MIDOSE-1310 file (N, C-alpha, C; in nm, 2 decimals, decimal comma, always signed):
residues 218
vsqy	+4,06/+0,68/+15,06/+4,01/+0,80/+15,12/+3,86/+0,81/+15,10; +3,80/+0,71/+15,05/+3,65/+0,72/+15,02/+3,57/+0,74/+15,14; +3,62/+0,71/+15,26/+3,54/+0,73/+15,38/+3,53/+0,88/+15,43; +3,61/+0,96/+15,37/+3,61/+1,10/+15,41/+3,50/+1,18/+15,34
rfcq	+3,45/+1,28/+15,41/+3,34/+1,36/+15,35/+3,38/+1,43/+15,23; +3,50/+1,49/+15,22/+3,54/+1,57/+15,11/+3,54/+1,48/+14,98; +3,58/+1,36/+15,00/+3,58/+1,26/+14,89/+3,44/+1,24/+14,83; +3,35/+1,22/+14,93/+3,21/+1,20/+14,89/+3,15/+1,32/+14,81
imae	+3,19/+1,44/+14,86/+3,14/+1,56/+14,79/+3,20/+1,57/+14,65; +3,33/+1,54/+14,64/+3,39/+1,54/+14,50/+3,32/+1,44/+14,41; +3,29/+1,32/+14,46/+3,23/+1,22/+14,38/+3,09/+1,26/+14,34; +3,02/+1,34/+14,42/+2,89/+1,38/+14,39/+2,89/+1,50/+14,29
nlpr	+2,99/+1,58/+14,30/+3,00/+1,71/+14,22/+3,07/+1,69/+14,09; +3,16/+1,60/+14,08/+3,24/+1,59/+13,95/+3,16/+1,56/+13,83; +3,06/+1,47/+13,83/+2,98/+1,45/+13,71/+2,90/+1,58/+13,67; +2,85/+1,65/+13,77/+2,79/+1,78/+13,74/+2,88/+1,88/+13,68
lree	+3,00/+1,89/+13,73/+3,10/+1,98/+13,68/+3,14/+1,94/+13,54; +3,15/+1,82/+13,51/+3,19/+1,77/+13,38/+3,08/+1,81/+13,28; +2,95/+1,80/+13,31/+2,85/+1,83/+13,23/+2,84/+1,98/+13,20; +2,87/+2,06/+13,31/+2,88/+2,21/+13,29/+2,99/+2,25/+13,20
ikei	+3,10/+2,18/+13,21/+3,21/+2,21/+13,12/+3,18/+2,18/+12,98; +3,11/+2,07/+12,95/+3,07/+2,03/+12,82/+2,97/+2,13/+12,76; +2,88/+2,17/+12,85/+2,78/+2,27/+12,80/+2,84/+2,40/+12,76; +2,93/+2,45/+12,85/+3,00/+2,58/+12,82/+3,08/+2,57/+12,69
smsd	+3,15/+2,46/+12,67/+3,23/+2,44/+12,55/+3,14/+2,43/+12,42; +3,03/+2,36/+12,44/+2,94/+2,35/+12,33/+2,87/+2,48/+12,29; +2,85/+2,57/+12,40/+2,79/+2,70/+12,37/+2,89/+2,78/+12,29; +3,02/+2,77/+12,33/+3,12/+2,84/+12,25/+3,13/+2,79/+12,11
lkdf	+3,11/+2,66/+12,09/+3,12/+2,61/+11,95/+3,00/+2,66/+11,87; +2,88/+2,67/+11,93/+2,77/+2,72/+11,86/+2,79/+2,87/+11,82; +2,85/+2,94/+11,90/+2,88/+3,08/+11,87/+2,98/+3,08/+11,75; +3,08/+2,99/+11,75/+3,17/+2,98/+11,64/+3,10/+2,95/+11,51
lesi	+3,01/+2,85/+11,51/+2,94/+2,81/+11,39/+2,86/+2,93/+11,34; +2,80/+3,00/+11,42/+2,72/+3,12/+11,38/+2,81/+3,23/+11,32; +2,92/+3,25/+11,38/+3,02/+3,35/+11,33/+3,08/+3,31/+11,20; +3,11/+3,18/+11,18/+3,18/+3,14/+11,06/+3,08/+3,14/+10,95
rkhs	+2,95/+3,12/+10,98/+2,85/+3,13/+10,87/+2,84/+3,27/+10,82; +2,85/+3,37/+10,91/+2,83/+3,51/+10,86/+2,96/+3,56/+10,79; +3,07/+3,50/+10,82/+3,20/+3,56/+10,77/+3,26/+3,47/+10,66; +3,19/+3,36/+10,62/+3,25/+3,27/+10,52/+3,29/+3,35/+10,39
dkvg	+3,21/+3,45/+10,36/+3,23/+3,52/+10,23/+3,37/+3,60/+10,24; +3,40/+3,65/+10,36/+3,53/+3,72/+10,37/+3,65/+3,62/+10,36; +3,63/+3,50/+10,42/+3,74/+3,40/+10,41/+3,75/+3,36/+10,26; +3,64/+3,34/+10,19/+3,64/+3,31/+10,05/+3,70/+3,41/+9,96
etam	+3,67/+3,54/+9,99/+3,72/+3,65/+9,92/+3,87/+3,66/+9,93; +3,92/+3,64/+10,05/+4,07/+3,64/+10,07/+4,13/+3,53/+9,99; +4,08/+3,41/+10,00/+4,13/+3,29/+9,93/+4,13/+3,31/+9,78; +4,02/+3,36/+9,73/+4,02/+3,39/+9,58/+4,12/+3,49/+9,54
rqaq	+4,14/+3,59/+9,62/+4,24/+3,70/+9,58/+4,38/+3,64/+9,59; +4,41/+3,55/+9,68/+4,54/+3,49/+9,69/+4,56/+3,40/+9,57; +4,46/+3,32/+9,54/+4,47/+3,23/+9,42/+4,50/+3,31/+9,29; +4,43/+3,43/+9,28/+4,46/+3,51/+9,16/+4,60/+3,56/+9,16
qhrt	+4,65/+3,61/+9,28/+4,78/+3,66/+9,28/+4,88/+3,54/+9,25; +4,85/+3,42/+9,30/+4,94/+3,31/+9,28/+4,95/+3,28/+9,13; +4,83/+3,28/+9,06/+4,83/+3,26/+8,92/+4,91/+3,36/+8,84; +4,89/+3,49/+8,88/+4,96/+3,60/+8,82/+5,11/+3,58/+8,83
fnsa	+5,16/+3,55/+8,96/+5,30/+3,53/+8,98/+5,35/+3,41/+8,90; +5,28/+3,30/+8,90/+5,32/+3,18/+8,82/+5,33/+3,21/+8,67; +5,24/+3,29/+8,62/+5,24/+3,33/+8,48/+5,36/+3,41/+8,45; +5,40/+3,51/+8,54/+5,51/+3,59/+8,52/+5,64/+3,51/+8,53
vakq	+5,65/+3,42/+8,62/+5,76/+3,33/+8,64/+5,78/+3,25/+8,51; +5,67/+3,19/+8,46/+5,68/+3,11/+8,34/+5,73/+3,19/+8,22; +5,70/+3,32/+8,21/+5,75/+3,40/+8,10/+5,90/+3,42/+8,12; +5,95/+3,44/+8,25/+6,09/+3,46/+8,27/+6,17/+3,33/+8,24
vhig	+6,11/+3,22/+8,28/+6,18/+3,09/+8,26/+6,19/+3,07/+8,11; +6,09/+3,11/+8,03/+6,09/+3,09/+7,89/+6,20/+3,17/+7,82; +6,23/+3,29/+7,87/+6,33/+3,37/+7,81/+6,47/+3,36/+7,89; +6,47/+3,27/+7,99/+6,60/+3,24/+8,06/+6,65/+3,34/+8,15
nysk	+6,56/+3,42/+8,21/+6,60/+3,52/+8,31/+6,54/+3,51/+8,44; +6,52/+3,38/+8,49/+6,45/+3,36/+8,61/+6,55/+3,33/+8,72; +6,53/+3,40/+8,84/+6,59/+3,36/+8,96/+6,49/+3,33/+9,06; +6,51/+3,24/+9,15/+6,41/+3,18/+9,24/+6,36/+3,29/+9,34
pvys	+6,23/+3,28/+9,37/+6,17/+3,37/+9,47/+6,23/+3,34/+9,61; +6,24/+3,45/+9,69/+6,29/+3,43/+9,82/+6,18/+3,44/+9,92; +6,17/+3,35/+10,01/+6,06/+3,34/+10,11/+6,12/+3,38/+10,25; +6,05/+3,47/+10,32/+6,09/+3,50/+10,45/+6,01/+3,43/+10,55
lsgr	+6,06/+3,42/+10,68/+5,99/+3,35/+10,78/+5,87/+3,43/+10,84; +5,86/+3,56/+10,80/+5,76/+3,64/+10,85/+5,63/+3,62/+10,78; +5,63/+3,53/+10,68/+5,50/+3,51/+10,60/+5,49/+3,59/+10,48; +5,59/+3,68/+10,45/+5,59/+3,76/+10,33/+5,67/+3,69/+10,22
thmh	+5,63/+3,71/+10,10/+5,70/+3,65/+9,99/+5,77/+3,77/+9,91; +5,90/+3,76/+9,90/+5,97/+3,87/+9,82/+6,01/+3,81/+9,69; +5,96/+3,87/+9,58/+5,99/+3,81/+9,45/+6,10/+3,89/+9,38; +6,19/+3,81/+9,32/+6,30/+3,88/+9,25/+6,32/+3,81/+9,12
isng	+6,33/+3,89/+9,01/+6,36/+3,85/+8,88/+6,49/+3,92/+8,84; +6,58/+3,84/+8,79/+6,72/+3,89/+8,77/+6,73/+4,01/+8,69; +6,65/+4,02/+8,58/+6,66/+4,14/+8,50/+6,55/+4,24/+8,53; +6,48/+4,22/+8,64/+6,38/+4,33/+8,69/+6,26/+4,34/+8,60
lltd	+6,23/+4,24/+8,52/+6,11/+4,25/+8,43/+5,98/+4,23/+8,52; +5,99/+4,15/+8,62/+5,88/+4,13/+8,71/+5,87/+4,25/+8,81; +5,79/+4,34/+8,79/+5,78/+4,46/+8,87/+5,65/+4,47/+8,94; +5,63/+4,57/+9,02/+5,50/+4,59/+9,09/+5,38/+4,60/+9,00
edng	+5,41/+4,66/+8,88/+5,30/+4,68/+8,78/+5,25/+4,54/+8,73; +5,35/+4,44/+8,73/+5,31/+4,31/+8,68/+5,23/+4,23/+8,79; +5,24/+4,27/+8,91/+5,18/+4,20/+9,02/+5,09/+4,29/+9,11; +5,04/+4,39/+9,06/+4,96/+4,48/+9,15/+5,05/+4,59/+9,20
deee	+5,00/+4,68/+9,28/+5,08/+4,79/+9,34/+5,18/+4,73/+9,45; +5,27/+4,81/+9,49/+5,37/+4,77/+9,58/+5,32/+4,72/+9,71; +5,22/+4,79/+9,76/+5,16/+4,75/+9,89/+5,09/+4,61/+9,88; +5,02/+4,58/+9,77/+4,96/+4,46/+9,75/+5,06/+4,34/+9,73
adee	+5,16/+4,37/+9,65/+5,26/+4,27/+9,62/+5,34/+4,23/+9,75; +5,35/+4,32/+9,84/+5,42/+4,29/+9,97/+5,33/+4,26/+10,08; +5,20/+4,24/+10,05/+5,10/+4,21/+10,15/+5,12/+4,08/+10,22; +5,11/+4,08/+10,35/+5,13/+3,96/+10,43/+5,02/+3,86/+10,39
ilta	+5,06/+3,73/+10,37/+4,97/+3,63/+10,32/+4,89/+3,58/+10,44; +4,76/+3,59/+10,43/+4,67/+3,55/+10,54/+4,61/+3,41/+10,51; +4,59/+3,34/+10,61/+4,54/+3,20/+10,60/+4,40/+3,20/+10,67; +4,33/+3,09/+10,66/+4,21/+3,07/+10,73/+4,23/+3,09/+10,88
qdlv	+4,34/+3,05/+10,93/+4,37/+3,06/+11,08/+4,39/+3,20/+11,12; +4,44/+3,29/+11,03/+4,46/+3,43/+11,06/+4,32/+3,50/+11,06; +4,23/+3,45/+10,98/+4,10/+3,52/+10,97/+4,00/+3,47/+11,07; +4,02/+3,34/+11,12/+3,92/+3,28/+11,20/+3,98/+3,22/+11,33
dfsp	+3,91/+3,24/+11,44/+3,96/+3,19/+11,57/+3,90/+3,05/+11,58; +3,98/+2,94/+11,56/+3,94/+2,81/+11,56/+3,94/+2,75/+11,70; +3,98/+2,82/+11,80/+4,00/+2,77/+11,94/+3,88/+2,71/+12,00; +3,76/+2,76/+11,97/+3,64/+2,69/+12,02/+3,62/+2,55/+11,97
vyrc	+3,66/+2,53/+11,85/+3,65/+2,39/+11,79/+3,75/+2,30/+11,86; +3,88/+2,35/+11,87/+3,98/+2,26/+11,93/+3,95/+2,23/+12,08; +3,90/+2,34/+12,15/+3,87/+2,32/+12,29/+3,75/+2,22/+12,31; +3,65/+2,24/+12,23/+3,53/+2,15/+12,25/+3,57/+2,01/+12,21
lhiy	+3,65/+1,99/+12,11/+3,69/+1,86/+12,07/+3,77/+1,79/+12,18; +3,86/+1,87/+12,24/+3,95/+1,82/+12,34/+3,86/+1,77/+12,46; +3,77/+1,86/+12,51/+3,69/+1,83/+12,62/+3,60/+1,71/+12,60; +3,54/+1,70/+12,49/+3,45/+1,58/+12,46/+3,54/+1,46/+12,45
tvlg	+3,66/+1,47/+12,40/+3,75/+1,35/+12,39/+3,79/+1,30/+12,53; +3,83/+1,40/+12,61/+3,88/+1,36/+12,75/+3,76/+1,30/+12,83; +3,64/+1,35/+12,81/+3,53/+1,30/+12,88/+3,46/+1,18/+12,81; +3,52/+1,13/+12,71/+3,48/+1,00/+12,65/+3,35/+1,02/+12,56
dret	+3,33/+1,13/+12,51/+3,21/+1,16/+12,43/+3,24/+1,22/+12,30; +3,35/+1,19/+12,24/+3,40/+1,25/+12,12/+3,31/+1,22/+12,00; +3,25/+1,10/+12,00/+3,16/+1,06/+11,89/+3,04/+1,16/+11,88; +2,99/+1,19/+12,00/+2,87/+1,28/+12,00/+2,91/+1,42/+11,94
feny	+3,03/+1,47/+11,98/+3,07/+1,60/+11,93/+3,10/+1,59/+11,78; +3,16/+1,49/+11,73/+3,19/+1,47/+11,58/+3,06/+1,47/+11,51; +2,96/+1,39/+11,55/+2,83/+1,38/+11,48/+2,76/+1,52/+11,48; +2,77/+1,59/+11,59/+2,70/+1,72/+11,60/+2,77/+1,82/+11,50
yrkq	+2,90/+1,83/+11,51/+2,97/+1,92/+11,42/+2,94/+1,89/+11,27; +2,95/+1,77/+11,23/+2,93/+1,74/+11,09/+2,79/+1,77/+11,05; +2,69/+1,74/+11,14/+2,55/+1,76/+11,10/+2,53/+1,91/+11,09; +2,59/+1,99/+11,17/+2,57/+2,14/+11,16/+2,64/+2,20/+11,04
rkkq	+2,75/+2,15/+11,01/+2,82/+2,20/+10,89/+2,76/+2,16/+10,76; +2,70/+2,04/+10,76/+2,62/+2,00/+10,64/+2,50/+2,09/+10,62; +2,43/+2,13/+10,73/+2,32/+2,22/+10,72/+2,37/+2,36/+10,67; +2,49/+2,40/+10,72/+2,54/+2,53/+10,68/+2,58/+2,53/+10,53
arlv	+2,63/+2,41/+10,49/+2,67/+2,40/+10,35/+2,55/+2,42/+10,26; +2,43/+2,36/+10,30/+2,31/+2,38/+10,22/+2,27/+2,52/+10,22; +2,28/+2,59/+10,33/+2,25/+2,74/+10,33/+2,34/+2,82/+10,24; +2,47/+2,79/+10,25/+2,56/+2,86/+10,16/+2,54/+2,84/+10,02
lqpq	+2,49/+2,72/+9,98/+2,47/+2,69/+9,84/+2,34/+2,74/+9,79; +2,25/+2,79/+9,88/+2,12/+2,85/+9,84/+2,14/+3,00/+9,80; +2,13/+3,03/+9,67/+2,16/+3,17/+9,63/+2,05/+3,27/+9,67; +2,08/+3,40/+9,67/+1,98/+3,50/+9,68/+1,89/+3,51/+9,56
anmh	+1,77/+3,54/+9,58/+1,68/+3,54/+9,46/+1,72/+3,64/+9,35; +1,79/+3,75/+9,39/+1,83/+3,85/+9,29/+1,98/+3,84/+9,26; +2,04/+3,72/+9,28/+2,18/+3,71/+9,26/+2,22/+3,74/+9,12; +2,14/+3,70/+9,02/+2,17/+3,72/+8,88/+2,17/+3,86/+8,83
etvd	+2,12/+3,95/+8,91/+2,11/+4,09/+8,87/+2,24/+4,17/+8,87; +2,34/+4,13/+8,94/+2,47/+4,20/+8,95/+2,58/+4,10/+8,95; +2,70/+4,14/+8,91/+2,82/+4,06/+8,92/+2,86/+4,04/+9,06; +2,84/+4,14/+9,15/+2,86/+4,12/+9,29/+2,78/+4,01/+9,35
gyrr	+2,66/+3,99/+9,30/+2,58/+3,88/+9,35/+2,64/+3,75/+9,33; +2,69/+3,73/+9,21/+2,76/+3,60/+9,18/+2,89/+3,59/+9,26; +2,96/+3,70/+9,27/+3,09/+3,70/+9,34/+3,07/+3,66/+9,49; +2,97/+3,72/+9,55/+2,94/+3,69/+9,69/+2,90/+3,54/+9,71
yfnq	+2,83/+3,49/+9,62/+2,78/+3,35/+9,62/+2,90/+3,26/+9,62; +2,99/+3,28/+9,52/+3,11/+3,20/+9,51/+3,21/+3,22/+9,63; +3,22/+3,34/+9,67/+3,31/+3,36/+9,79/+3,26/+3,28/+9,91; +3,13/+3,28/+9,93/+3,08/+3,21/+10,05/+3,11/+3,06/+10,04
ivgf	+3,09/+3,00/+9,92/+3,12/+2,86/+9,90/+3,27/+2,83/+9,92; +3,35/+2,91/+9,86/+3,50/+2,89/+9,88/+3,53/+2,91/+10,02; +3,48/+3,01/+10,09/+3,51/+3,02/+10,23/+3,47/+2,90/+10,32; +3,35/+2,85/+10,29/+3,31/+2,73/+10,36/+3,41/+2,62/+10,34
fvve	+3,46/+2,59/+10,22/+3,55/+2,48/+10,20/+3,69/+2,51/+10,25; +3,73/+2,63/+10,25/+3,86/+2,67/+10,31/+3,86/+2,63/+10,46; +3,75/+2,67/+10,53/+3,74/+2,64/+10,67/+3,74/+2,49/+10,69; +3,66/+2,41/+10,61/+3,66/+2,27/+10,63/+3,79/+2,20/+10,60
dhil	+3,86/+2,25/+10,50/+4,00/+2,20/+10,47/+4,09/+2,22/+10,59; +4,08/+2,34/+10,65/+4,17/+2,36/+10,77/+4,13/+2,27/+10,88; +4,00/+2,25/+10,91/+3,96/+2,16/+11,01/+4,01/+2,01/+10,98; +4,00/+1,98/+10,86/+4,04/+1,84/+10,81/+4,19/+1,82/+10,85
hatr	+4,27/+1,92/+10,83/+4,42/+1,90/+10,85/+4,46/+1,94/+10,99; +4,38/+2,02/+11,06/+4,43/+2,06/+11,19/+4,37/+1,97/+11,31; +4,28/+1,89/+11,28/+4,22/+1,80/+11,38/+4,24/+1,65/+11,33; +4,23/+1,56/+11,43/+4,24/+1,42/+11,40/+4,11/+1,35/+11,39
glvt	+4,05/+1,36/+11,27/+3,93/+1,29/+11,24/+3,80/+1,36/+11,27; +3,80/+1,48/+11,31/+3,68/+1,56/+11,33/+3,60/+1,56/+11,21; +3,66/+1,58/+11,09/+3,60/+1,56/+10,96/+3,70/+1,47/+10,89; +3,65/+1,40/+10,79/+3,73/+1,31/+10,71/+3,73/+1,36/+10,56
raft	+3,82/+1,30/+10,49/+3,82/+1,33/+10,35/+3,70/+1,29/+10,28; +3,64/+1,17/+10,32/+3,52/+1,13/+10,26/+3,40/+1,22/+10,29; +3,40/+1,28/+10,41/+3,30/+1,38/+10,45/+3,31/+1,50/+10,36; +3,43/+1,56/+10,35/+3,45/+1,68/+10,27/+3,42/+1,65/+10,12
delw	+3,45/+1,53/+10,07/+3,42/+1,50/+9,93/+3,27/+1,49/+9,91; +3,20/+1,44/+10,01/+3,06/+1,43/+10,00/+3,00/+1,57/+9,99; +3,05/+1,66/+10,07/+3,00/+1,80/+10,07/+3,03/+1,86/+9,94; +3,15/+1,84/+9,89/+3,20/+1,90/+9,76/+3,11/+1,85/+9,64
nmal	+3,08/+1,72/+9,64/+3,00/+1,67/+9,53/+2,86/+1,73/+9,54; +2,81/+1,74/+9,66/+2,68/+1,81/+9,68/+2,68/+1,95/+9,63; +2,79/+2,02/+9,66/+2,81/+2,16/+9,62/+2,81/+2,17/+9,46; +2,89/+2,08/+9,40/+2,90/+2,08/+9,25/+2,76/+2,07/+9,19
skii	+2,68/+1,97/+9,24/+2,55/+1,95/+9,18/+2,46/+2,08/+9,20; +2,47/+2,14/+9,32/+2,39/+2,25/+9,34/+2,43/+2,37/+9,26; +2,56/+2,40/+9,25/+2,62/+2,51/+9,18/+2,57/+2,50/+9,03; +2,59/+2,38/+8,97/+2,55/+2,36/+8,83/+2,40/+2,40/+8,81
avlr	+2,32/+2,35/+8,91/+2,17/+2,37/+8,90/+2,14/+2,52/+8,91; +2,21/+2,59/+9,00/+2,19/+2,73/+9,03/+2,23/+2,81/+8,90; +2,34/+2,78/+8,85/+2,39/+2,86/+8,73/+2,29/+2,84/+8,61; +2,24/+2,71/+8,60/+2,15/+2,69/+8,49/+2,02/+2,77/+8,51
thsv	+1,98/+2,77/+8,63/+1,85/+2,84/+8,66/+1,87/+2,99/+8,64; +1,98/+3,05/+8,68/+2,00/+3,19/+8,68/+2,06/+3,24/+8,55; +2,10/+3,15/+8,46/+2,16/+3,19/+8,33/+2,06/+3,27/+8,25; +1,93/+3,25/+8,27/+1,83/+3,32/+8,19/+1,84/+3,47/+8,22
gsht	+1,90/+3,51/+8,33/+1,91/+3,65/+8,37/+2,05/+3,71/+8,34; +2,13/+3,63/+8,28/+2,27/+3,67/+8,26/+2,28/+3,79/+8,16; +2,18/+3,81/+8,08/+2,18/+3,93/+7,99/+2,19/+4,06/+8,07; +2,15/+4,06/+8,19/+2,15/+4,18/+8,27/+2,29/+4,22/+8,31
lt	+2,39/+4,12/+8,30/+2,53/+4,15/+8,34/+2,61/+4,20/+8,22; +2,56/+4,20/+8,10/+2,63/+4,24/+7,98/+2,61/+4,39/+7,95
């Protein structure tokens, strides 16, 4: 059908349309990166709270196992965890108030819309330019990691300053862990390990620098 005019028009327009699609998807990705940079502390705060609740629950279970009064927790498909101890020693007081104990467990996917990443990855893969996208994503996230690891000048003045700092770091790595497992090779374990080692070095240096002001927290 190449002799027909409509075919010639399509042949002329398809490359342009492909580039437009790539540009639109990349614009959405840039919006995502900006959004996740601003909200990483919220993701980290949620993850830290869940970790604390998990430790509290495990501690309570360990006590019950020790005295021989443990019955297994029951998990529902709704994402809620219902805890039951046979003699009732594990109560809401042991694990926070009733509302918090029965709170629906949120994940990074609940807090963050990852669809711009998936969509952009798919488009660049289909159009044969996946490597360009992967390199761009990793480069931008490495830049954001450095920004997250840079503390505020007055961080040492309040406990909240430290809390926000660590929440942002945790949030960053929660997002990257999700991307690692939800995509095929967009980021690798080696890449996340590299970022983590960089983070450890920076965190140690930051804490040493700011420890001189720790007396303000006592």
